[in-house]
LOTOR-822299 format. One record per residue (C-alpha): residue number from 1; residue in three letters; y, x, z. Coordinates in pm, 1 decimal, always signed. Example, Ala and Ser with C-alpha at 12.3 -4.5 7.8 and 13.67 -1.06 7.14 Angstrom:
<node><resi>1</resi><resn>ALA</resn><north>-450.0</north><east>+1230.0</east><up>+780.0</up></node>
<node><resi>2</resi><resn>SER</resn><north>-106.0</north><east>+1367.0</east><up>+714.0</up></node>
END
This chain:
<node><resi>1</resi><resn>UNK</resn><north>+2463.7</north><east>+7289.8</east><up>+4050.8</up></node>
<node><resi>2</resi><resn>UNK</resn><north>+2731.3</north><east>+6990.1</east><up>+4125.8</up></node>
<node><resi>3</resi><resn>UNK</resn><north>+2593.7</north><east>+6607.1</east><up>+4123.8</up></node>
<node><resi>4</resi><resn>UNK</resn><north>+2867.2</north><east>+6489.2</east><up>+3842.4</up></node>
<node><resi>5</resi><resn>UNK</resn><north>+2747.4</north><east>+6138.0</east><up>+3789.8</up></node>
<node><resi>6</resi><resn>UNK</resn><north>+2643.8</north><east>+6033.7</east><up>+3410.4</up></node>
<node><resi>7</resi><resn>UNK</resn><north>+2973.3</north><east>+5806.2</east><up>+3460.6</up></node>
<node><resi>8</resi><resn>UNK</resn><north>+3226.9</north><east>+6074.1</east><up>+3537.4</up></node>
<node><resi>9</resi><resn>UNK</resn><north>+3058.4</north><east>+6324.6</east><up>+3223.5</up></node>
<node><resi>10</resi><resn>UNK</resn><north>+3088.5</north><east>+6007.0</east><up>+2979.0</up></node>
<node><resi>11</resi><resn>UNK</resn><north>+3407.3</north><east>+5968.5</east><up>+3076.5</up></node>
<node><resi>12</resi><resn>UNK</resn><north>+3525.1</north><east>+6317.3</east><up>+2987.6</up></node>
<node><resi>13</resi><resn>UNK</resn><north>+3360.4</north><east>+6241.0</east><up>+2692.1</up></node>
<node><resi>14</resi><resn>UNK</resn><north>+3601.5</north><east>+5999.3</east><up>+2608.5</up></node>
<node><resi>15</resi><resn>UNK</resn><north>+3877.3</north><east>+6272.3</east><up>+2654.7</up></node>
<node><resi>16</resi><resn>UNK</resn><north>+4054.8</north><east>+6499.9</east><up>+2437.7</up></node>
<node><resi>17</resi><resn>UNK</resn><north>+4087.3</north><east>+6838.1</east><up>+2560.1</up></node>
<node><resi>18</resi><resn>UNK</resn><north>+4451.6</north><east>+6840.5</east><up>+2506.4</up></node>
<node><resi>19</resi><resn>UNK</resn><north>+4461.1</north><east>+6611.7</east><up>+2785.1</up></node>
<node><resi>20</resi><resn>UNK</resn><north>+4200.0</north><east>+6777.4</east><up>+2999.4</up></node>
<node><resi>21</resi><resn>UNK</resn><north>+4401.9</north><east>+7065.1</east><up>+2978.3</up></node>
<node><resi>22</resi><resn>UNK</resn><north>+4746.9</north><east>+6901.4</east><up>+3050.6</up></node>
<node><resi>23</resi><resn>UNK</resn><north>+4589.7</north><east>+6754.6</east><up>+3340.4</up></node>
<node><resi>24</resi><resn>UNK</resn><north>+4414.0</north><east>+7083.7</east><up>+3465.2</up></node>
<node><resi>25</resi><resn>UNK</resn><north>+4751.0</north><east>+7245.7</east><up>+3455.4</up></node>
<node><resi>26</resi><resn>UNK</resn><north>+4971.3</north><east>+6937.5</east><up>+3632.3</up></node>
<node><resi>27</resi><resn>UNK</resn><north>+4711.2</north><east>+7037.9</east><up>+3932.2</up></node>
<node><resi>28</resi><resn>UNK</resn><north>+4869.2</north><east>+7379.1</east><up>+3938.9</up></node>
<node><resi>29</resi><resn>UNK</resn><north>+4604.2</north><east>+7599.8</east><up>+3699.6</up></node>
<node><resi>30</resi><resn>UNK</resn><north>+4493.4</north><east>+7722.2</east><up>+3411.9</up></node>
<node><resi>31</resi><resn>UNK</resn><north>+4231.4</north><east>+7535.0</east><up>+3221.0</up></node>
<node><resi>32</resi><resn>UNK</resn><north>+4257.8</north><east>+7600.3</east><up>+2869.9</up></node>
<node><resi>33</resi><resn>UNK</resn><north>+4083.1</north><east>+7871.4</east><up>+2702.4</up></node>
<node><resi>34</resi><resn>UNK</resn><north>+4205.4</north><east>+8162.0</east><up>+2498.0</up></node>
<node><resi>35</resi><resn>UNK</resn><north>+4237.4</north><east>+7962.2</east><up>+2152.9</up></node>
<node><resi>36</resi><resn>UNK</resn><north>+3996.7</north><east>+8220.3</east><up>+1986.1</up></node>
<node><resi>37</resi><resn>UNK</resn><north>+3666.1</north><east>+8102.7</east><up>+2095.4</up></node>
<node><resi>38</resi><resn>UNK</resn><north>+3614.6</north><east>+7798.2</east><up>+1894.3</up></node>
<node><resi>39</resi><resn>UNK</resn><north>+3360.0</north><east>+7538.4</east><up>+1748.7</up></node>
<node><resi>40</resi><resn>UNK</resn><north>+3123.2</north><east>+7716.0</east><up>+1540.5</up></node>
<node><resi>41</resi><resn>UNK</resn><north>+2866.6</north><east>+7410.1</east><up>+1585.4</up></node>
<node><resi>42</resi><resn>UNK</resn><north>+2982.3</north><east>+7069.2</east><up>+1689.2</up></node>
<node><resi>43</resi><resn>UNK</resn><north>+2672.7</north><east>+6934.3</east><up>+1831.0</up></node>
<node><resi>44</resi><resn>UNK</resn><north>+2676.6</north><east>+6575.4</east><up>+1900.9</up></node>
<node><resi>45</resi><resn>UNK</resn><north>+3036.7</north><east>+6499.5</east><up>+2023.8</up></node>
<node><resi>46</resi><resn>UNK</resn><north>+3253.2</north><east>+6634.8</east><up>+2282.1</up></node>
<node><resi>47</resi><resn>UNK</resn><north>+3079.7</north><east>+6899.2</east><up>+2526.3</up></node>
<node><resi>48</resi><resn>UNK</resn><north>+3106.2</north><east>+6839.4</east><up>+2838.7</up></node>
<node><resi>49</resi><resn>UNK</resn><north>+2891.5</north><east>+6967.6</east><up>+3136.8</up></node>
<node><resi>50</resi><resn>UNK</resn><north>+2879.1</north><east>+7194.2</east><up>+3434.0</up></node>
<node><resi>51</resi><resn>UNK</resn><north>+2871.1</north><east>+7584.3</east><up>+3389.0</up></node>
<node><resi>52</resi><resn>UNK</resn><north>+2594.7</north><east>+7821.7</east><up>+3417.5</up></node>
<node><resi>53</resi><resn>UNK</resn><north>+2759.8</north><east>+8132.4</east><up>+3389.3</up></node>
<node><resi>54</resi><resn>UNK</resn><north>+2650.9</north><east>+8512.4</east><up>+3263.2</up></node>
<node><resi>55</resi><resn>UNK</resn><north>+2795.0</north><east>+8851.7</east><up>+3240.4</up></node>
<node><resi>56</resi><resn>UNK</resn><north>+2726.4</north><east>+9113.5</east><up>+2997.0</up></node>
<node><resi>57</resi><resn>UNK</resn><north>+2878.8</north><east>+9425.1</east><up>+2944.9</up></node>
<node><resi>58</resi><resn>UNK</resn><north>+2814.5</north><east>+9765.0</east><up>+2772.9</up></node>
<node><resi>59</resi><resn>UNK</resn><north>+2519.3</north><east>+9937.7</east><up>+2735.4</up></node>
<node><resi>60</resi><resn>UNK</resn><north>+2325.7</north><east>+10243.1</east><up>+2510.0</up></node>
<node><resi>61</resi><resn>UNK</resn><north>+1999.3</north><east>+10111.9</east><up>+2643.6</up></node>
<node><resi>62</resi><resn>UNK</resn><north>+1777.9</north><east>+9848.2</east><up>+2449.5</up></node>
<node><resi>63</resi><resn>UNK</resn><north>+1744.0</north><east>+9549.0</east><up>+2695.3</up></node>
<node><resi>64</resi><resn>UNK</resn><north>+1648.3</north><east>+9219.1</east><up>+2668.2</up></node>
<node><resi>65</resi><resn>UNK</resn><north>+1947.3</north><east>+8945.1</east><up>+2825.7</up></node>
<node><resi>66</resi><resn>UNK</resn><north>+1762.4</north><east>+8892.1</east><up>+3143.7</up></node>
<node><resi>67</resi><resn>UNK</resn><north>+2003.3</north><east>+8678.5</east><up>+3257.5</up></node>
<node><resi>68</resi><resn>UNK</resn><north>+2091.1</north><east>+8457.1</east><up>+2938.6</up></node>
<node><resi>69</resi><resn>UNK</resn><north>+1721.3</north><east>+8391.3</east><up>+2911.4</up></node>
<node><resi>70</resi><resn>UNK</resn><north>+1694.1</north><east>+8276.0</east><up>+3346.1</up></node>
<node><resi>71</resi><resn>UNK</resn><north>+2001.3</north><east>+8095.6</east><up>+3216.1</up></node>
<node><resi>72</resi><resn>UNK</resn><north>+1821.7</north><east>+7893.2</east><up>+2971.1</up></node>
<node><resi>73</resi><resn>UNK</resn><north>+1482.0</north><east>+7855.5</east><up>+3125.4</up></node>
<node><resi>74</resi><resn>UNK</resn><north>+1599.4</north><east>+7766.5</east><up>+3460.4</up></node>
<node><resi>75</resi><resn>UNK</resn><north>+1928.3</north><east>+7572.5</east><up>+3430.3</up></node>
<node><resi>76</resi><resn>UNK</resn><north>+1919.4</north><east>+7157.5</east><up>+3508.6</up></node>
<node><resi>77</resi><resn>UNK</resn><north>+1947.1</north><east>+6952.7</east><up>+3157.6</up></node>
<node><resi>78</resi><resn>UNK</resn><north>+2277.8</north><east>+6931.5</east><up>+3025.0</up></node>
<node><resi>79</resi><resn>UNK</resn><north>+2393.0</north><east>+7266.8</east><up>+3171.3</up></node>
<node><resi>80</resi><resn>UNK</resn><north>+2657.7</north><east>+7441.5</east><up>+2999.1</up></node>
<node><resi>81</resi><resn>UNK</resn><north>+2568.7</north><east>+7835.6</east><up>+2946.6</up></node>
<node><resi>82</resi><resn>UNK</resn><north>+2918.7</north><east>+8056.3</east><up>+2937.6</up></node>
<node><resi>83</resi><resn>UNK</resn><north>+2863.1</north><east>+8400.0</east><up>+2851.1</up></node>
<node><resi>84</resi><resn>UNK</resn><north>+3127.0</north><east>+8661.8</east><up>+2934.3</up></node>
<node><resi>85</resi><resn>UNK</resn><north>+3072.4</north><east>+8936.6</east><up>+2689.6</up></node>
<node><resi>86</resi><resn>UNK</resn><north>+3453.8</north><east>+9051.5</east><up>+2709.1</up></node>
<node><resi>87</resi><resn>UNK</resn><north>+3507.1</north><east>+8962.1</east><up>+2335.8</up></node>
<node><resi>88</resi><resn>UNK</resn><north>+3201.9</north><east>+9156.8</east><up>+2250.6</up></node>
<node><resi>89</resi><resn>UNK</resn><north>+3164.6</north><east>+9167.6</east><up>+1857.6</up></node>
<node><resi>90</resi><resn>UNK</resn><north>+2858.3</north><east>+9130.7</east><up>+1881.5</up></node>
<node><resi>91</resi><resn>UNK</resn><north>+2598.8</north><east>+8827.1</east><up>+1877.5</up></node>
<node><resi>92</resi><resn>UNK</resn><north>+2511.7</north><east>+8717.3</east><up>+2246.1</up></node>
<node><resi>93</resi><resn>UNK</resn><north>+2340.1</north><east>+8400.2</east><up>+2138.8</up></node>
<node><resi>94</resi><resn>UNK</resn><north>+2151.3</north><east>+8288.1</east><up>+1841.4</up></node>
<node><resi>95</resi><resn>UNK</resn><north>+1875.7</north><east>+8077.1</east><up>+1670.1</up></node>
<node><resi>96</resi><resn>UNK</resn><north>+1588.6</north><east>+8164.2</east><up>+1899.0</up></node>
<node><resi>97</resi><resn>UNK</resn><north>+1817.9</north><east>+8065.7</east><up>+2193.7</up></node>
<node><resi>98</resi><resn>UNK</resn><north>+1932.6</north><east>+7769.1</east><up>+2089.0</up></node>
<node><resi>99</resi><resn>UNK</resn><north>+1581.5</north><east>+7666.1</east><up>+2025.9</up></node>
<node><resi>100</resi><resn>UNK</resn><north>+1505.2</north><east>+7756.0</east><up>+2437.9</up></node>
<node><resi>101</resi><resn>UNK</resn><north>+1827.7</north><east>+7571.9</east><up>+2522.3</up></node>
<node><resi>102</resi><resn>UNK</resn><north>+1741.2</north><east>+7258.5</east><up>+2304.9</up></node>
<node><resi>103</resi><resn>UNK</resn><north>+1412.7</north><east>+7233.9</east><up>+2482.3</up></node>
<node><resi>104</resi><resn>UNK</resn><north>+1510.1</north><east>+7297.4</east><up>+2840.2</up></node>
<node><resi>105</resi><resn>UNK</resn><north>+1751.4</north><east>+6984.9</east><up>+2736.0</up></node>
<node><resi>106</resi><resn>UNK</resn><north>+2081.0</north><east>+7273.6</east><up>+2759.5</up></node>
<node><resi>107</resi><resn>UNK</resn><north>+2396.0</north><east>+7104.5</east><up>+2632.1</up></node>
<node><resi>108</resi><resn>UNK</resn><north>+2549.1</north><east>+7354.5</east><up>+2467.3</up></node>
<node><resi>109</resi><resn>UNK</resn><north>+2699.7</north><east>+7726.6</east><up>+2507.0</up></node>
<node><resi>110</resi><resn>UNK</resn><north>+3073.1</north><east>+7864.0</east><up>+2511.9</up></node>
<node><resi>111</resi><resn>UNK</resn><north>+3036.8</north><east>+8248.5</east><up>+2414.5</up></node>
<node><resi>112</resi><resn>UNK</resn><north>+3331.4</north><east>+8492.6</east><up>+2464.0</up></node>
<node><resi>113</resi><resn>UNK</resn><north>+3145.8</north><east>+8723.4</east><up>+2250.9</up></node>
<node><resi>114</resi><resn>UNK</resn><north>+2958.6</north><east>+8616.2</east><up>+1889.9</up></node>
<node><resi>115</resi><resn>UNK</resn><north>+2692.4</north><east>+8409.1</east><up>+1828.0</up></node>
<node><resi>116</resi><resn>UNK</resn><north>+2437.8</north><east>+8442.9</east><up>+1461.4</up></node>
<node><resi>117</resi><resn>UNK</resn><north>+2240.4</north><east>+8241.6</east><up>+1297.2</up></node>
<node><resi>118</resi><resn>UNK</resn><north>+2491.9</north><east>+7957.4</east><up>+1249.7</up></node>
<node><resi>119</resi><resn>UNK</resn><north>+2342.3</north><east>+7837.4</east><up>+926.2</up></node>
<node><resi>120</resi><resn>UNK</resn><north>+2032.4</north><east>+7796.2</east><up>+1132.5</up></node>
<node><resi>121</resi><resn>UNK</resn><north>+2175.5</north><east>+7627.8</east><up>+1469.1</up></node>
<node><resi>122</resi><resn>UNK</resn><north>+2402.0</north><east>+7349.5</east><up>+1253.1</up></node>
<node><resi>123</resi><resn>UNK</resn><north>+2063.2</north><east>+7302.1</east><up>+1034.9</up></node>
<node><resi>124</resi><resn>UNK</resn><north>+1776.2</north><east>+7259.3</east><up>+1297.3</up></node>
<node><resi>125</resi><resn>UNK</resn><north>+1993.7</north><east>+7179.9</east><up>+1611.5</up></node>
<node><resi>126</resi><resn>UNK</resn><north>+2258.7</north><east>+6961.8</east><up>+1514.7</up></node>
<node><resi>127</resi><resn>UNK</resn><north>+2289.5</north><east>+6782.8</east><up>+1841.1</up></node>
<node><resi>128</resi><resn>UNK</resn><north>+2346.7</north><east>+7150.6</east><up>+1985.7</up></node>
<node><resi>129</resi><resn>UNK</resn><north>+2747.1</north><east>+7308.5</east><up>+2060.1</up></node>
<node><resi>130</resi><resn>UNK</resn><north>+2816.5</north><east>+7622.9</east><up>+2035.4</up></node>
<node><resi>131</resi><resn>UNK</resn><north>+3193.2</north><east>+7794.1</east><up>+2093.7</up></node>
<node><resi>132</resi><resn>UNK</resn><north>+3211.0</north><east>+8154.0</east><up>+2061.8</up></node>
<node><resi>133</resi><resn>UNK</resn><north>+3439.5</north><east>+8395.0</east><up>+1945.3</up></node>
<node><resi>134</resi><resn>UNK</resn><north>+3293.2</north><east>+8479.1</east><up>+1659.7</up></node>
<node><resi>135</resi><resn>UNK</resn><north>+3006.3</north><east>+8479.9</east><up>+1414.3</up></node>
<node><resi>136</resi><resn>UNK</resn><north>+2859.1</north><east>+8777.7</east><up>+1391.0</up></node>
<node><resi>137</resi><resn>UNK</resn><north>+2507.3</north><east>+8930.3</east><up>+1278.7</up></node>
<node><resi>138</resi><resn>UNK</resn><north>+2474.1</north><east>+9218.5</east><up>+1496.2</up></node>
<node><resi>139</resi><resn>UNK</resn><north>+2215.1</north><east>+9192.3</east><up>+1778.2</up></node>
<node><resi>140</resi><resn>UNK</resn><north>+2314.4</north><east>+9278.9</east><up>+2167.4</up></node>
<node><resi>141</resi><resn>UNK</resn><north>+1988.9</north><east>+9492.2</east><up>+2174.5</up></node>
<node><resi>142</resi><resn>UNK</resn><north>+2175.7</north><east>+9874.9</east><up>+2216.6</up></node>
<node><resi>143</resi><resn>UNK</resn><north>+2448.6</north><east>+9766.5</east><up>+2275.9</up></node>
<node><resi>144</resi><resn>UNK</resn><north>+2537.4</north><east>+9505.1</east><up>+2587.6</up></node>
<node><resi>145</resi><resn>UNK</resn><north>+2306.1</north><east>+9393.1</east><up>+2823.5</up></node>
<node><resi>146</resi><resn>UNK</resn><north>+2315.1</north><east>+9091.7</east><up>+3139.6</up></node>
<node><resi>147</resi><resn>UNK</resn><north>+2423.1</north><east>+9173.1</east><up>+3440.3</up></node>
<node><resi>148</resi><resn>UNK</resn><north>+2463.2</north><east>+8837.2</east><up>+3659.7</up></node>
<node><resi>149</resi><resn>UNK</resn><north>+2386.4</north><east>+8505.1</east><up>+3656.2</up></node>
<node><resi>150</resi><resn>UNK</resn><north>+2572.6</north><east>+8250.3</east><up>+3855.6</up></node>
<node><resi>151</resi><resn>UNK</resn><north>+2855.6</north><east>+8436.0</east><up>+3950.3</up></node>
<node><resi>152</resi><resn>UNK</resn><north>+3242.9</north><east>+8395.2</east><up>+3868.7</up></node>
<node><resi>153</resi><resn>UNK</resn><north>+3311.5</north><east>+8534.2</east><up>+3484.9</up></node>
<node><resi>154</resi><resn>UNK</resn><north>+3627.0</north><east>+8561.7</east><up>+3292.8</up></node>
<node><resi>155</resi><resn>UNK</resn><north>+3573.1</north><east>+8330.6</east><up>+2970.5</up></node>
<node><resi>156</resi><resn>UNK</resn><north>+3852.1</north><east>+8354.1</east><up>+2748.2</up></node>
<node><resi>157</resi><resn>UNK</resn><north>+4126.4</north><east>+8464.8</east><up>+3006.3</up></node>
<node><resi>158</resi><resn>UNK</resn><north>+4016.9</north><east>+8185.6</east><up>+3204.8</up></node>
<node><resi>159</resi><resn>UNK</resn><north>+3799.5</north><east>+8254.4</east><up>+3573.5</up></node>
<node><resi>160</resi><resn>UNK</resn><north>+3488.8</north><east>+8044.8</east><up>+3532.5</up></node>
<node><resi>161</resi><resn>UNK</resn><north>+3272.4</north><east>+7954.5</east><up>+3847.2</up></node>
<node><resi>162</resi><resn>UNK</resn><north>+2926.3</north><east>+7812.9</east><up>+3839.4</up></node>
<node><resi>163</resi><resn>UNK</resn><north>+2926.7</north><east>+7506.2</east><up>+3842.5</up></node>
<node><resi>164</resi><resn>UNK</resn><north>+3288.6</north><east>+7415.5</east><up>+3688.4</up></node>
<node><resi>165</resi><resn>UNK</resn><north>+3330.8</north><east>+7153.7</east><up>+3421.2</up></node>
<node><resi>166</resi><resn>UNK</resn><north>+3287.3</north><east>+7245.3</east><up>+3106.7</up></node>
<node><resi>167</resi><resn>UNK</resn><north>+3494.3</north><east>+6997.3</east><up>+2805.1</up></node>
<node><resi>168</resi><resn>UNK</resn><north>+3475.4</north><east>+7099.0</east><up>+2444.6</up></node>
<node><resi>169</resi><resn>UNK</resn><north>+3602.1</north><east>+6984.9</east><up>+2120.3</up></node>
<node><resi>170</resi><resn>UNK</resn><north>+3739.1</north><east>+7058.7</east><up>+1804.8</up></node>
<node><resi>171</resi><resn>UNK</resn><north>+4087.8</north><east>+7168.2</east><up>+1946.9</up></node>
<node><resi>172</resi><resn>UNK</resn><north>+3928.9</north><east>+7417.6</east><up>+2196.7</up></node>
<node><resi>173</resi><resn>UNK</resn><north>+3746.6</north><east>+7479.2</east><up>+2579.7</up></node>
<node><resi>174</resi><resn>UNK</resn><north>+3881.6</north><east>+7369.5</east><up>+2887.3</up></node>
<node><resi>175</resi><resn>UNK</resn><north>+3756.6</north><east>+7488.9</east><up>+3216.6</up></node>
<node><resi>176</resi><resn>UNK</resn><north>+3798.3</north><east>+7181.1</east><up>+3537.7</up></node>
<node><resi>177</resi><resn>UNK</resn><north>+3765.3</north><east>+7344.8</east><up>+3862.2</up></node>
<node><resi>178</resi><resn>UNK</resn><north>+3470.9</north><east>+7210.5</east><up>+4001.9</up></node>
<node><resi>179</resi><resn>UNK</resn><north>+3670.9</north><east>+7083.0</east><up>+4314.1</up></node>
<node><resi>180</resi><resn>UNK</resn><north>+3930.2</north><east>+6897.1</east><up>+4103.5</up></node>
<node><resi>181</resi><resn>UNK</resn><north>+3737.7</north><east>+6768.8</east><up>+3855.0</up></node>
<node><resi>182</resi><resn>UNK</resn><north>+3839.0</north><east>+6359.2</east><up>+4068.6</up></node>
<node><resi>183</resi><resn>UNK</resn><north>+4173.6</north><east>+6442.7</east><up>+4023.1</up></node>
<node><resi>184</resi><resn>UNK</resn><north>+4200.3</north><east>+6563.4</east><up>+3687.8</up></node>
<node><resi>185</resi><resn>UNK</resn><north>+4020.9</north><east>+6307.1</east><up>+3517.3</up></node>
<node><resi>186</resi><resn>UNK</resn><north>+4216.9</north><east>+6065.0</east><up>+3649.3</up></node>
<node><resi>187</resi><resn>UNK</resn><north>+4544.2</north><east>+6222.9</east><up>+3549.0</up></node>
<node><resi>188</resi><resn>UNK</resn><north>+4421.9</north><east>+6307.1</east><up>+3214.4</up></node>
<node><resi>189</resi><resn>UNK</resn><north>+4280.6</north><east>+5924.7</east><up>+3183.6</up></node>
<node><resi>190</resi><resn>UNK</resn><north>+4656.9</north><east>+5817.7</east><up>+3239.6</up></node>
<node><resi>191</resi><resn>UNK</resn><north>+4809.0</north><east>+6107.9</east><up>+3010.7</up></node>
<node><resi>192</resi><resn>UNK</resn><north>+4575.0</north><east>+5931.2</east><up>+2724.5</up></node>
<node><resi>193</resi><resn>UNK</resn><north>+4746.2</north><east>+5600.1</east><up>+2841.4</up></node>
<node><resi>194</resi><resn>UNK</resn><north>+5054.2</north><east>+5701.9</east><up>+2797.0</up></node>
<node><resi>195</resi><resn>UNK</resn><north>+5014.6</north><east>+5875.4</east><up>+2486.9</up></node>
<node><resi>196</resi><resn>UNK</resn><north>+4798.7</north><east>+5572.8</east><up>+2326.9</up></node>
<node><resi>197</resi><resn>UNK</resn><north>+5187.5</north><east>+5358.0</east><up>+2439.6</up></node>
<node><resi>198</resi><resn>UNK</resn><north>+5402.5</north><east>+5657.4</east><up>+2296.1</up></node>
<node><resi>199</resi><resn>UNK</resn><north>+5209.3</north><east>+5659.9</east><up>+1959.3</up></node>
<node><resi>200</resi><resn>UNK</resn><north>+5259.7</north><east>+5215.8</east><up>+1960.4</up></node>
<node><resi>201</resi><resn>UNK</resn><north>+5604.2</north><east>+5282.4</east><up>+2012.5</up></node>
<node><resi>202</resi><resn>UNK</resn><north>+5675.5</north><east>+5519.1</east><up>+1773.8</up></node>
<node><resi>203</resi><resn>UNK</resn><north>+5502.8</north><east>+5357.1</east><up>+1468.3</up></node>
<node><resi>204</resi><resn>UNK</resn><north>+5676.9</north><east>+5026.2</east><up>+1639.2</up></node>
<node><resi>205</resi><resn>UNK</resn><north>+6035.1</north><east>+5216.8</east><up>+1621.4</up></node>
<node><resi>206</resi><resn>UNK</resn><north>+6012.3</north><east>+5417.5</east><up>+1383.7</up></node>
<node><resi>207</resi><resn>UNK</resn><north>+6130.3</north><east>+5722.4</east><up>+1557.9</up></node>
<node><resi>208</resi><resn>UNK</resn><north>+5964.9</north><east>+6004.0</east><up>+1735.8</up></node>
<node><resi>209</resi><resn>UNK</resn><north>+6258.1</north><east>+6076.0</east><up>+1947.8</up></node>
<node><resi>210</resi><resn>UNK</resn><north>+6272.0</north><east>+5732.6</east><up>+2073.0</up></node>
<node><resi>211</resi><resn>UNK</resn><north>+5928.0</north><east>+5766.8</east><up>+2187.7</up></node>
<node><resi>212</resi><resn>UNK</resn><north>+5996.9</north><east>+6104.6</east><up>+2335.8</up></node>
<node><resi>213</resi><resn>UNK</resn><north>+6287.2</north><east>+5991.7</east><up>+2523.9</up></node>
<node><resi>214</resi><resn>UNK</resn><north>+6101.3</north><east>+5690.5</east><up>+2719.0</up></node>
<node><resi>215</resi><resn>UNK</resn><north>+5789.0</north><east>+5919.4</east><up>+2782.5</up></node>
<node><resi>216</resi><resn>UNK</resn><north>+5903.2</north><east>+6278.2</east><up>+2802.6</up></node>
<node><resi>217</resi><resn>UNK</resn><north>+5610.5</north><east>+6413.5</east><up>+2624.0</up></node>
<node><resi>218</resi><resn>UNK</resn><north>+5517.0</north><east>+6547.4</east><up>+2341.0</up></node>
END
């Protein structure tokens, strides 16, 4: 797991995912996950942490989600558990897994699949962030099984490697490749500062077009 400093994590928490997504693209790759993966439980604020990756595939056998349970119990505090279930319309996460995540200091989860026990999670674990494709009461048992832990996965049409930085807020989820984290942070901070200047110009001039003409950004 990469040693992101607390200063770097805190800096990303202060930046909108829109700016982070734009910054990743300026460095030559796509970082934003498909919009269908949305915020189900907001947690304590912007979710930022290194990815722990799990993959699930269909099955007809009833098996516990072994790799996901290992990810929860053995990942460092502050991690974000990312589960690739190919958009499954079943719950790959629920209340008991959230309790385990809280006990281990996991920051949140991002699921290309469903989540259940949403009322319980939001009520009992308000600091835990959940981003998922849907909420659905169906269990994975007899439908899906875990097949890998901390191998590359595809999450919302983006390849996510273990240790990549996940940044998520109300707008959605962005994956920042580990090797680009420092450069993306600097670029995103520059984008945020330009947007603040552009906003001030628009408000002072009374013209959106003037702000767009000067900063070439919308």
